[in-house]
N, C-alpha and C positions, 0 to 999 in steps of 0.2 A: 357782522362787520368784517370786511376783508382785511387780512393781515398785510401791512406794508412794511417793507424793510426800512430801517433807519437810513437817512441820507448820510453818505460818507462826507467827512469834512475835507477829504482830498479832492480838489476839483477834477483831477484826471480820472477819478473813479465815478463821478456823478453822471447819470444818464443824459443823453442828448436832449431829452424832453425838458430838462432843467434850463436849457439855454434857449428855448423857443418861447416866443411871445404868443399868448392865446389870441385867436381870432376874435375880433369884436363882433357884436351882434349886428344884424342887418340894419341899414339905415344910418349907421354911424360912420365915422371917418373910414375910408376904404383902405384899411391896413391889409397888406398882403398876408395871407395865412402863414403861420409857422416861420416867421422871420425874426431874427435877432436884431434888436435895435443897435445902432452904432455905438451908443454910450456904454453898452455892455460887452463890447468886443474884447475888453481886457480881462474878462472873466474866464472864458473857456481856455483850456491849455493849448499850447502850440500843437498843431497837427490835428486838432479836433475838426470834424466835419460840421460846418455851420451853414446857415442860410441867411442871407441879408437881402434887403430890398430898399430901393429908393429912387429918387429922381436922378437922372444922369446929368451931372454937372459938366463933365468934360471927358473926352476920349483923347488919348495921346498915343501916337505910334512913332516913336523916335527912330530915325534911320539907323542908329547904333544898337537898337534893342533886339536885333535878329528876329523880327517878326512878332515880337511881343507887343500887345496893346495894353495900355493902362487906362482903366476907367475909374472915375470917382463918382460914387453914389452919395446922395444926401437924403437922410430921413429927418424926422422932427427932432432928433437928439444929436445929430452931428453927421460927419462924413465917414465914408468907408472906401479904402483903396482896394481895387480889384485888379488882379493880374490875369490876363487872358493870353495863354500860349497859342501859337499858330494853329495847332491841331484842334483846339477847342473853338477858336475863331472860325475855322472852316465849317464846323458843325453848326454853329449858331450865328453865322455871318449876318443874317437879316436883323436879328435882335440886337447884336452889337452895333451895327451901323445905324439903324433907324429907331431903336427903342428910346422912348422918353422916360420910361420908368421900367426898371429891370428887377428881377429876383435872381440872385446868383447863389448857387450851392457850390461849396468847395471847401478846401482845407485852409485852416487858419495858419498863418505864417507870421512869426515875429523875427525881425532882423534889425538890430541896432535901435531898438525902441520904437520901431515903426511896425504897425499891424497891417497885414494884407490878407485878402482872401484870394487864394489861387483857384480860379474858376474851373469847375467841372461841368456844370449845367447852367445855362443862361436862359431865362424866360422873359419874354417881352410882356409886361403888364400895363402897357400904355392905355389899353381900353378902360382900365379902372379909373384913369384920370377923367374920362368922360362923365363919370358919376358925379363929379364935382359941379358939372354944368347943369345937372337936372334941376328943374324948378322946385321939386319936392325934397331936394337934399337938405338935411339939417345936420350941422355939426353939433355933437352933444358936449363939446368942451373937453372930452377925454382924449388924451394923446396916448399912443402905444407905449411911450416911455414911462407913463404914469401907472401902467398896469403892473400887477404883481408878477 
């Protein structure tokens, strides 16, 4: 039996794998792999690199925000605020503009009680939504937020 180190009670010392939701088996709800659900965003320490995914609820580009775009994602457990700086937007423009479902990897930021993910990588996962329309798709009743 392999030796495993005990988990640290200090959240800042826990490995990133503790913050990732396992991928569900094929044929179940099409949860993006390795994404932290919105309901657990209060767990990782500020500055941790996390991955979130969800449906795009809105995109905002205020004129006073100096090129910053704010995206709100929703998964089955809640919403997540994403900050997209201009240089990241230029690299992932198509996903930011047209994506209906996105996976965002970035740094967790806490400011005045509000949690944001500052985007570093943005992936368009919209094709996964097409799986819901397949006649043979069956939801097994398990939600990603219910997983350990």
